[in-house]
C-alpha positions as a printed Julia matrix, in Angstrom:
115×3 Matrix{Float64}:
   4.73   32.5    20.21
   7.37   31.69   18.92
   7.7    28.1    20.45
   4.45   28.17   18.2
   5.57   29.11   15.1
   8.27   26.55   15.42
   6.07   23.77   16.1
   3.78   24.71   13.59
   6.44   24.87   11.31
   7.77   21.69   12.23
   4.25   19.93   11.68
   4.42   21.07    8.19
   7.57   20.05    7.24
   6.96   16.68    8.5
   3.64   16.71    6.92
   5.04   17.58    4.0
   8.02   15.21    3.79
   5.57   12.1     4.41
   3.16   12.95    2.16
   5.8    13.48   -1.08
   7.47   10.02   -0.02
   4.21    8.32    0.23
   3.28    9.81   -3.71
   6.63    8.56   -4.7
   6.34    4.98   -3.34
   2.31    4.38   -4.31
   2.02    2.09   -7.4
   0.61    4.52   -9.99
  -2.26    2.63  -10.92
  -3.83    2.86   -7.05
  -3.4     6.53   -7.36
  -6.94    8.13   -7.21
  -8.02   11.03   -8.98
  -4.79   12.84  -10.81
  -1.67   10.55  -12.24
   0.61   10.05  -10.25
   3.26   12.79  -11.58
   0.61   15.51  -11.45
  -0.07   14.66   -7.6
   3.88   15.09   -7.31
   4.26   18.34   -9.17
   1.03   18.99   -6.69
   2.57   18.25   -3.49
   5.91   19.94   -4.61
   4.31   23.4    -5.25
   1.5    23.35   -3.37
   3.66   22.49    0.15
   1.12   21.84    3.0
  -1.89   22.81    1.07
  -0.75   20.16   -1.65
   0.51   17.23    0.66
  -3.08   17.67    2.58
  -4.85   17.53   -0.79
  -2.72   14.42   -1.55
  -3.36   12.77    1.88
  -7.14   13.59    1.7
  -8.25   13.3    -2.29
  -5.08   10.92   -3.88
  -3.57    8.93   -1.51
  -4.85    5.32   -2.12
  -6.85    3.59    0.32
  -7.0     0.28    1.29
  -9.29    0.11    3.97
 -12.21    2.02    2.21
 -14.14   -0.6     1.0
 -17.69    0.18   -0.82
 -17.73   -3.25   -2.27
 -18.91   -4.67    1.21
 -15.74   -7.78    0.69
 -13.15   -7.66    3.35
  -9.53   -6.19    2.72
  -8.14   -9.74    2.24
 -10.44  -10.73   -0.69
  -9.8    -7.01   -2.44
  -5.66   -7.26   -2.3
  -5.42   -5.19    0.55
  -3.89   -5.13    3.66
  -4.0    -8.36    4.57
  -2.51  -10.0     1.39
   0.1    -7.38    1.03
  -1.42   -6.13   -1.74
  -2.05   -9.38   -3.61
  -5.35  -10.33   -4.72
  -6.39  -13.46   -1.83
  -7.2   -15.69   -4.16
  -5.54  -19.02   -5.45
  -5.28  -21.04   -9.1
  -9.29  -22.59   -7.82
 -10.83  -19.21   -7.3
 -10.76  -20.2    -3.64
  -9.16  -18.29   -0.84
  -5.51  -18.63   -1.11
  -3.51  -20.19    2.17
  -1.88  -17.96    4.53
   1.03  -19.9     5.19
   3.99  -22.32    3.18
   2.99  -25.15    5.98
  -1.05  -24.63    4.55
  -0.16  -24.67    1.1
  -0.58  -28.12   -0.76
   1.56  -27.1    -3.62
   4.7   -26.05   -1.56
   4.19  -29.23    0.39
   4.44  -31.25   -2.09
   7.89  -29.79   -3.41
   9.15  -29.93   -0.03
   8.65  -33.85   -0.04
   9.77  -33.93   -3.38
  13.26  -32.28   -2.22
  13.47  -34.3     0.94
  12.73  -37.44   -1.12
  16.06  -36.36   -3.81
  18.52  -34.34   -1.77
  20.57  -34.41   -4.66
  18.81  -31.55   -5.93
């Protein structure tokens, strides 16, 4: 019974610390339902209940898509949170060697090594 209590306490502390640092590092405009500072207060004062509320209700969730667009098109995990659209409105290049602007600048640097 003591082992179970210790394990439950450790899991509670880990969940609370994870939720707190997750809330601290979340972008304020992506936090759901309440302002970021209010969520931090809920986590600090509510301990495990506050942490679970944050994880279930407040945490930004880039994988949930109600509009049908893939994560890369709405600035999700595949693009590091940036919108995946170039200047022309099409899909952004995946790497620098797929970007015509980068390749043009690279050719210019090769032609003029003095820069």
